[in-house]
N, C-alpha and C positions, 0 to 999 in steps of 0.2 A: 489529458494524456491517458491512453489506455495501457494499463500495466498487465502483462501476461507471463513475466518471469521475474526472478529475483534480480537478474542483471538489469531489467527494465525499471525495476523499483529503485535500484541504486542510481541509475541514470536520472530518473525523475527527481530524486533528492538532490543530486548534484545540480541539475538544471535549476531547481527552485531555490537553492541556497543563496542566491544573489537577491532574492525577493525579501521584503521586510517579513518579520517573524509572523505577523498576522496573516499575510498572504500566503506564506509557507503553510501555516496551520490549515488554512481554508482548503488549499490544493491537496494536502495530505488527508484531510478528513474526507474530501470527496472521493479521492482514490481509494481510500480505505473502505468507504461505503460500497463502492462498486466491486471491490475485491471480496467483500463479505457476502455480497450477492452472488457473486460467481462461485463462491465456496459453497454456498447453499445449493446452487444449482447442480454443481458436480456431485454434491452429496445425494441429491435427489436422483441423479442418473447413475449412481454408484461407481463414479469415476475417482478412484482412489488417488491416481496420479495427479489429476486436476485439483482435488481437494488439498493435497499435500503442497503443490505448487502454490496455490492461492494462500494457504495457511502461512507458508514461509514469507511471501510478499506482505501479508498482514503483519507478521512479527516485524519485519524491517520497517514498515511505515510506522507502527506503533512505537517502536524504539525511538525513531527520529521525533515523533510527536513529543515523547517524554523528554528527550534532549532539549527541545525548543522551550517547553514549558518550565524546565528547571533552570533556565538561564535568567 
């Protein structure tokens, strides 16, 4: 799933919540990796809005990963 906004990040989390924790972590980490690459791309292009949006999505996914790992 391609995540381009905070709403899409929350939708992805909601969609994956029915999966086992291990599968959720895999999906979250793959999405996180993609978002980090996007963030670097936006940074290289000087796109502040894109960097901020990707950073917010990274924070949302990182929080969910922490929640799952603490269970």
